[in-house]
Phi, psi and omega in degrees: 000134179285168181297319186300309176297323180299313182298314183297324178294319180296317182298319185293322177299321183286321188278346187291344181208152178280343183243124181277138184305151181287142174301150175301136176271093188284137174253126182293120174253350173263126187292149176304147175279124181232089183279348189254136181295157182305321181298323180291316180296317177302320178294321172299317176299321180294323173299316176301315177298325177293313175304317181294323185274318187271317183263313173088174181235133181269132171250099193267136172063031181220078181302328181294319179296322176297320182291319175302314184290316178304314188291339177273355175112004178281156179261122182247127174230121188052241181252007178270128179249124173246136180258115172309150187309130177086345185294312180303315179299314183295324179291339182276354188291344179277350178293135183289147176289328178206153180206166177264138172250109187287149175244162178300320173268107186309329180296343185253003176299151187235158166249125174254127186114185181059234181249024184267153177227125187239129179248141178216161187289181176296174190209126165092007186288131173281340183241155169232163177209150174211170182294327182283316192248349182074197183276135181200163177300140181285147177241177177295329177292326177292318178303310178298325175299313184289324172304317180291318183295320176295322175300314186285342186283137173281359188244359175248125189262355192219140182287339181091199185229244178283075182304314163220158178277115178283092190284354174274359180244138179307142179306322181291348186238339190298333179298331180294314176296323181291307181302321178298321179295315176303321185278337185247331181264357178214163171231022178266165172303158183213174178247139178270183183279152179224001190281352172199144179307319181293331175287327174293319182295317174307317180298319179291318180298323176286326174296324181294328177298327181277311193260343180057224182291345176305335180290341179287338181243346185223156169282128178239352183209152184246150174240138173256112185253104177281133169277143174271072178303137011266127164069027183227137164242130179263169184296329174300309181291319180290327177298317177292319177306313183295322183296317178289317181295318175300328181272359180072024180265167191286126178244119175256121179266127188225091167298151183236099184239126176244115185308127179096346179246298182261009177181177177301164185282343188279149176303318181300314182293318179299314182296313183292322178290320172300323180291322178296310180294330178290319181299319183296313185288318179295323178302317183294322179297323185282331176294315181298314183209093176308137182085001178301130178292132180224160178233132177279103188250174180196143164224093181235147172202181181260172176222149175294123180277359173268314185258332190088358178289144176286143179236152190225154181061028181278158177301320181296317179291325178292320174297326176297318179298319178298317180296320181292325177297318180290323179290322182295320181293323176292326179287325178089033178233159173302147189238124173265131183296160171263000186243243198100199182261074189253150185202154172265001179291151182274349180212171186276066186250190182302319177300313183304311187280333170297313178296319182297310180296322179300313178294318183294319182295315180293324179301306184293322184285342175295342179097014180299152180261337180222125183255109172274161175063033180283348183208136167101343193288132173220166170051046179068016181096357177289330185231138173259123184259129177296315181292318180299324179303310182281333172299317176295327179302325177299315178295325176300313180297320179296318182294324177296317179299319184293315185289338178292347174078193179235147174267135178246092183232168173298319182298315180294328180283336165056063175297326182294337176301323185287335177284327180289317188265303180076171183306134175077002177247155179274164186259004191298331186254007180291156179300324183295315180297319184295325182285334189245357190300328183284338188232000185295319181241150172298132185246099186290153176277327190258318180299144175232149175227153180142179184295150180298322180300319181292324177294321180295315181300328185271005176114351181059041185286140169284163176304317180300321180289323179291323178294324174302315177295325187290317180293324177295322175299315181300311185290336177290339180300146174263012176298133181203151180285142177286149173209139181304125182306319182297323177291316177296324180292325178292318178297317180297320180296318178299314181297313180300322181289319181292320176300323179291334186264358182238132180291149173292126173229131185251017177206000000 
């Protein structure tokens, strides 16, 4: 098939309906990789317990959080909280092992935990890049573009959060535009704002316009609570945490540890410190509201001890992911990866894809339930790449196909095929091959195989150049999720009122 008919076929499929089909809800049939013996994991837990009891965690500028933890049995001196041995773990026991995250489109609601795997795009980049315009500050238009690309992808289950920072909108107001885009330009689950408690509340108020009283019974929005590693929670993060936890919404706790900077350089130390910081945050959610759905998160990586630059997809970071997966399963809560398709490369080159796949492979095999940064990440997270985004989607699709495992059935083994073809004959025209040829193998959008001469005749395009055409093709689609006009109108009125009530602030 030449490129033009292939593109027309994809475009027709996108334009054929206003609502894009829900991505496959993959159930993991390949067990998580658990390389470390129980005694080693127990020692990591003991180290975390020691950190919590001996060193403690600071909860800064939040007397209410200190009061909550002191009431639960922690020892509070000034802003330092120390947990007697075993207390933090015990407080986490009310957190659910798995839970549902509702989507605006019920067919796209998700389960976090168990044997489920959820992929979502990158998060937090202030810059974007593409082959036409190069690297530049992200705008609201870029944010909306990436929300649409995630909506259109069959391999991303979640719309994400701050996919990029819309730097042309005041900081004090941009959360309103971002949540509005997630709720109207996509119908997948999404993340709300956390940069101020009142912005978190705005996110919940907007979600309630869409979900109504379902929010009283289910999680419909996620929060990403970053720990100021090492061993510090600030009032901005705990303030947002309290807003989401009190409402029974999903709280993901995410320590950010780079070995040698926010903690010791070894994978064992990174894993134990991450676990300690997580236990403290999860404990606070459960003290506020027992049973609050949480996700055991992490964003950890290594750094060059020569230059100080962050490094990604490294053996040390991947070993830490495996250890955290084992720790999360022992704690019994859903696990968010510390990896995804992350890279320190400044462009979507061979380094970018090698580092991304190395990190993604370890992430998926660690047994994580939710993969953040599964598409688009460049430059250590500073930049979201349009071409990189769709190149990463191919890897997402391949990973989803792999973890679903293989069926070993009479039909799959296809004994009749051997009677049709026999020794020395090919199987291309057998009934079994003809019945399965369209779905037997994962079919990537960007990767190409074939003779060198054919590639040259088609323009000798690189993968990045083919990806450039693909994201433009996707955004040219008029596919969009349906939304009740009255609900959209109410959201628009809420955004307008809140923007009128808040002064422009750019930092």
